[in-house]
N, C-alpha and C positions, 0 to 999 in steps of 0.2 A: 711213695720213692718213684719218681722212674723206672723205667727199664733202661737199657743203654741203647735205643733204638730212640726211646721219648725223649733222652737226653741229648741225642745229638739235635734230632730233629730241632727241639727248645732252646739248643746255644745258639741255632743258625749263625754257625761258622761251619756247620758239616756239609754243607747242599750239594756238592759235591760226592760226600764219603755216602752221607746217606740215599744218593739215588743210584750208586753202585753197586750200594748192601740191596737197592728193591732191584735191580736189575738183572742182579747175582742169583736173584731165587734166597739170600741169606738173613728176612726179615722174623723173620718164623727162630728162626739160632741165634739171635741178636734177642730172642725172646722170652727166652725158654730160660728153665730155671735157674742153669747156672751155678757153680758162678764163673762171668768169663772176665777175664782181664784184656781186655781191648787197647794197640795201639794205636790211638786215633790220628790221622792228619788230618790237619784243618786243610778249607779250603786256597788259605797259601802254601799248602804245602804238594797240591794237587797240580798248581800254578807252574809248578817248577819244571814239573815234568817239560820236558820234550814231545811242541805245539802234536794234533790230532794222534796225541801217546790213552786221552781219555777217551778217545771214540773210537780211537781203533779198538781200545781195550772193552766200551760196549757192547764193541758188536763180533767177541770172544766170550764169552759169557764164561766156560772151562779156563781161561785162561785168566778172567778175572775173577774169581771164585780163588783161585790159585791164591792171589797177591793179597783180598784179603780177609783170607783164612790167616796168611802169613802174621798177620798185624792182631792175632788172635788166640788166647793160652787160657788153660785150664784152670781152674784155680782162681782165687781171687790175693793175685800178686798186688802188696802197697810196694810206694816206693823204700820203705827201708825192708824191706827183700829183696827189691832190685838189687839196693846195693850191695850184700853182700854175694848175688850171683853172682858168676860166670856166664853165663848165657838163660835164657828164656826156649823152652823149647812150645814150638806152635800147636797149630788145631790145625796147618797146614803139612806136620811136619818132619821141619825147617827147628832148625837152633841159632834164633837171635844173642847174636854176642851183646853182652852189655860191657859200657864201659863208666865206672863212673869217680875217674880222675880230674873229669873239669865238670860238673856238673852232670847230667846222669845223661846216657848219647843210649840207645841203641840201633843197632845193626847200624850204628854210623847218625842213628836223627837223634839230637835231640828233643829228650824231654821238656815242654817248654810250660806243663802245668798236670801235673800228678795228680795225683788219686780223687778225680771225682768219682767220689763214692755213693752207684747205683742199687738199685732195686735186686741184682740179678749178676753183681758185679764189681768190676772199679775200670775206670778212662783211666788214660794216660792221655794226655796233647804230647802228640810229635810235630815237626818240621819241615821233614822230609818222608815221603813215600818209600815204605822199603820192599826192594822185587828179592823177587830168589833166586837164590843161582838157577 
């Protein structure tokens, strides 16, 4: 079974996320033992950001790393678990509010594909990039 990074690369729809993870030097962390839960914005989610945002973040590695870690939680949190939670604590230290009243939203981002199991955790695809306060 692939790890988080291998699965993201193989999917072909996370090119921006993979480039950001590489730029922030988080590849080894996301290839580590885990388990980790990643709320992964796809390329369409990154395209929703204002023009120049991604380029700006690639030049501000501490901010980029902060945002990326805001999308990762310790442990393997499956969709069935998320539905019963009010929030998910991230590796960045923030808490992502969970809304399961109409589909599942994490900090306002809709989960479009849930429970992609990988060797070191699980990936949930989301439709927006979540930004910490």
